[in-house]
N, C-alpha and C positions, 0 to 999 in steps of 0.2 A: 647425844649426850655426850657421848665420851670426846665430839669434838670440842662441843663447849668446857669441859672439865680442861682438855689439853690446853687451851686457852688461858682460862684461869690460873691453872697452874704452871703455865710458863708466865704469865705476868708475876709470881711473886717470885721476883726476883731481891736477891736480899742486901741490905744492906749494914755496913760497917764503917765507921770513921777510923781511917788510918789513925793512930796515936804516937808516932814515932815522928820525929822532928823532920823535917825536909830540907837538904840541903840547896834545893832550887826555890827560888821565886815564885808566888802561885799567889794572886788577887782576885778573888772572885769579881767577875763583871756581869754587866748588863747591854744587852743589844737588841733593838726595836727591832721585831718581825711582826709586819701586819698592821702596827701601833700598839702590839702586844710585848711586855716587856720578858725577856727569855736570858734568864740564869746562865753564863759558861765562864771556863776557869780556862787559864791558860798558864803551863809549867813549860819553863824553857832555863840552858843554862847562863842566860845573857840578863842583864837587866831590862826594862822597859825602853821601845823603840829601839828594839838593835835586832837585827835583820838573823837569823841563824844560817848555815850555812847547806843543810840538808833537809832531805824530804820532811815536811809536817806529818805528825800524827795526829788521826782522829778518832777518840774512841768512844763507841754509842753503846749506853748503856740499855740493860733490860726494862721491862716494864717497871714504872712505879718509884724509881730512887732517881737521884740527882747525881750528881758530879761527883759528892763523896763517895759513893760506891766504887771508884774508881781508883781513889788514893793510895791505896796499897800498892796496886800494878803499875802505877806513875812513877812512886818513890824506886820499887823496885827496877824500871826501865830506865830510869835517868842515871841510875849509878851504875849501872853496867857500861862495860867499854863496848865500840864496835868493830868489825873485822871480823876474821874467817877464826875459825877453833885453835887452828896451829899461830895463827899470826896474828894477835889482839892487837888495836890500835887505841892511842887516846880517845877518851869521848868527844865524838862529833857534837858540836851545837846542833842541838835539836830542839823544836818546839811541840809540846801535847797540848791539846785541846779536849775538853771533856764538855759536854750542854744537857740543860734539862728541856727534854722533849715542853712543848705546850700542853700545861696541864698536869704536869706530875713536878717534883721538886719545888725550887722556885719561881719556876715559869707558869704567870697567870695571868689572864685578862688583868685589868684593873676593877675594881669594885666588884667582884664578885658577888653571886647573888642566887646560886641555884640553879645559874642558867638563864635570869631572866635580867641582869644586867643589861644594858646598851654595847658594853666592851664585849658580852658573852653571846649575843644574837645571831645567828645565822653560823656561828662557828660549830663545826664539827671534829672532834677530835678521833683521828682516823690515821690508817697510816700513809695516807694521801698527803693529810696534812702535814705528817711530822717529816715525811719524804721533801715538801717543798720548804719545809723548816729549817732542814739539816744540809738541802743543795745550798741554797740562799747564805746558808751561817759559811760553807766553803768558800762560797764566789767574794762575800760581801768582807768576810775578819779574818780567815785563814790565808785565802793566796795574796793579797795587795800585804799582807805583813812579812811574806815569806820568798826567799830567792829562786826557790824552786816554783815550778806551777804544777807539781803533781802533790799526790797527799795520801797514806796512808790510810784506809780505814778499817780500825778494828770494832767488830762488835759480838757482843752478847747475846743469847735470846731473840729479843726481839729488835736488838739494834743487828743483829746478825741478818735478820731478813731485811731491813731498811737498807744495808749496805749492800744488800744485791740490789735493790732498786734502784738505789742510787749509780750504781755499775754498768745499769743499760738505761740510765736514763739521758737523753738525747742534752747533750748539754755538760752538763757535770762528769759525764760517763770518759770524758775526754782528758778528766785532771785526775783521775783514780789511777794509781802506783800500783797498788794491790789491797785485796782483801784476805783479811783475818779472821774467821769466824768462829766463834766461841760457844760451841751448844746452840748454835744457831738454830729459832724454831721454824718448822715448816709450814707453820699454819697460825695466822692474824688473820681475823674479822668474821662476827659471826653473819652480819647480815641479814640481822631476825626482821621480819616482815612489820610492813604498817608503819613503819617511819624512819626517815634517812639518815636520822645520826644527826641533824643540823638542828641547833640550841634556838629556843629553850622547847626542853622536851613534853609529849603530851602526858595525860593522866598516866596511864598503865606505865611508860617507859621510866615517867617519873617513880612510881611508888616502889616498881621492880630496881632500878638504881638505887635507890633509897635503902633498901630491905639487904640487897647483897652487900652493899657497900659497905653498909653498916657489920654486917656479916664478917665481912673479910680484914677488918681494919683491927675487930675485937682480938685481944691480947691471947686469948687460947688459940683462934685460928691461926694469928699469926706465928705463934711457937711451932702449932703443928706441921706448918708447912717450912718452917725453918727445920724441923726435924728431918722431913721428907727432902729438902733440897741440899741439905747438907749432908754428906758423907761422914761428915767429922763433925760431931755435937762440941768439940772446943774452937770453934771454930768462930761461932756466935756466942751471946750471953744476955743477961738481961736488959742492958744497954741499948743493943741492937733491936731488941722487943720494943723497947721506948722510943727509937729513933724511929721505926716502921711507924709506930700509931703519930707519932709525931709528924709524919709526913701525910696525914690524911686529914688533920686539925684545920684549914680551910672551908672556906663558904662556897667555892668552886666543884667540890670534888663529888659528892653526888651525881650533878647533873653531868659530869666528865664522864664519869662511869656508865652512866646510861648511854651516853654517847658512840663510847668505846662498845659497848657490847651490841647495840643496833648498826654501827658502821661496817662498810662492806671488806671484803678482802681485795689486795690489788691485783689488776688487771691490764695489760696493756696488748688491748686486742692489736694494733696498728706493728706491733713487735711481734705477733703471734706468740706472746705470752701471758696466758690467763690462769698461772698456777705459780708455784715457786720453783718447782722443778722447772717447768718451762723458763722459768725468768733466771734463773740460773744457768741455762743450758745457753743461752744468750749473754753472758758476760764473755768478756772479751781480755780481761787482766790476768794477771797471776795471782792466787786465791790458794791460801792455808787453812786448811780445816781443823781445830782441835776442839777434841770432846772429851769432858768428863765420864771415865766407864760408870760412875753410880748417878747417873741424871736419873728421874724417875720419869721423865715428862721427855725430853729431848734425847732420846739413849741413843749410843752410838750406831743403833742400826741405823738413825737418819743420817750419822755423818758418812756412813760406806755408802750409803746409797746418791748423799751429798757426790762424793768423790767418782763413782759411778759416771754421774750425768756428767760433771766435769770432764773426765777423760772422754769423751763420746764429744766434744763441742766441734763443730762444724768451722772449716777456713780457722782456726783460733791455734797459733803458735806459743799460747801463754801455758805457764806449769801449772802443777795442782800439786798439794801435798798431804797428807793425812795424819794426824797426829793421834793417840789415845791418851789420856792420863789417869792412870790407876789412881783409888783412893780421892776421888775428886768427884764432885757432883755436879749441877745445875751453874755455878757461875765460877769456873777456872778461873777468871780474873780475878777473884775473890778469897778464893780455897787455894788457889795453888800460885800466887802471884810470882814467886821466885822461879818458877817451872816455866811459868806461860811469858813470864820476861823475857828469861832466857833465849826462848824460841824467836820470840819477837823480835830481840835484837838482832838475831843472826839474821830473821828473814829479810826486815826491812833495810838491813847493811849490806846485803848479797846483791850482786849485779848477775848471778847465775843460781838463780834459785831450785831450778831442772836439777841441778848436781849437788847444788849443796846439802854438805852435813848437818841437817839439823838435831841428829842425836847419834853418837857417835855407839858403834857396836858393842853390844854390851858384853860380848866374850872378850872384847880387849880393854873396853875401860867402861868397865858398869858404873864408874860414880858417876858419870857426865848424863846419865839416864835417869838417876836417881835426885829428889831436891827433898831437904828436909825441913819442912814447915813446923810452925811451934806447934800444931795438933797434929802432925803425923807427916808419913813419907809418901811421895808423890814418884810415881815413875813414869817415865815417857816413855813409847813404843811408838815409833813408824808402822802402820799397818802395812805390810806387804801385798802384793800383786796376787799370791795364791789367795790368801785371805778374801781381798775382796772381788775376785771372780767365780767365789767358790760360798755365795750365799744360802744361808742356812736357807731353812722352808719359811722361818718367820720372818726372814728379810725377803723372801720373794714375795710375800702376802701383802708386806707394808709394800714393798715396791707396785705392784697393782693396784693397789687403792690411792697409793700417790700419784699415779700416772692421770687417774681417772676426775 
């Protein structure tokens, strides 16, 4: 029961369309993935068909949202200057991509009919499908339009889970420059019995999917989850609630939700990776963990466990860093876009990430660790070695459970 609630809770990654003006050109586009129309957006400092000189960034959403959930972060990121803290340089041309997972946002099979249409038949909305989609997107859309052959992958919640899969997946893993995991969920896929998750759903899963989907898209439920997911109520409003409800208005949502509930978690036996922790231990690139301290689902205890796992990687010279943000909940990219953008820009612009100063010593420069968002002050703090290696009883219990 706890696992089910955890997955559904993490699924309520929350939406808010950034209302500011963008100094960068972006046009919603569509790309064909296995005959399905996938929506994506590209942000850059150049015009169309102009290659950029630095490594592109791909931002992966949490569950249930679209590209618009990243607009706050993208706007902040692309306005920041690159370079070190002491020697800032002019902004480097950079492309940033976002896309909607199949079965979410604006990415849907044609002529959806509750799982019964020809375009839906045989489709399974699961972590494997989304990993295939994102890998193909990197190979077919991002890399052909960039001078660099590497991409930084940033993922929130489900997006963080997907980012780890990409980093160990044969073929695409060699293209990953680094990962940035924002309150990544370590759990995905319930693997409920008696159905594989391939559409169309049988009677019982169809009924369950319809009932639960109607429940979670109810405005009262949306409001409750917003209240839980955000540390600051000022970061969301009635417009946000309406936007979330509008995202569930299509004809494919009920069947898609049933498929998600019955689909399995990711397992890669050939890599000896049959759970999130074991998958994370196989990642060979640099990894930056950023966790909002007030997340009720993907708590910092999971972030610290992830950091300890990364530190124990075998035959790996890559670096790993861990930052916690105070006064921030489940979606740091949305609730603390300035703080995340500052950390992200420093990370992706550095060639020496192990020694990089991500947050200046508070005793010397307290202003560097503090960011004033419209709804509250966010403090960034790198968790030191002592805190990481003296886990509490709660952390030890979770570590034991995660290892099983």
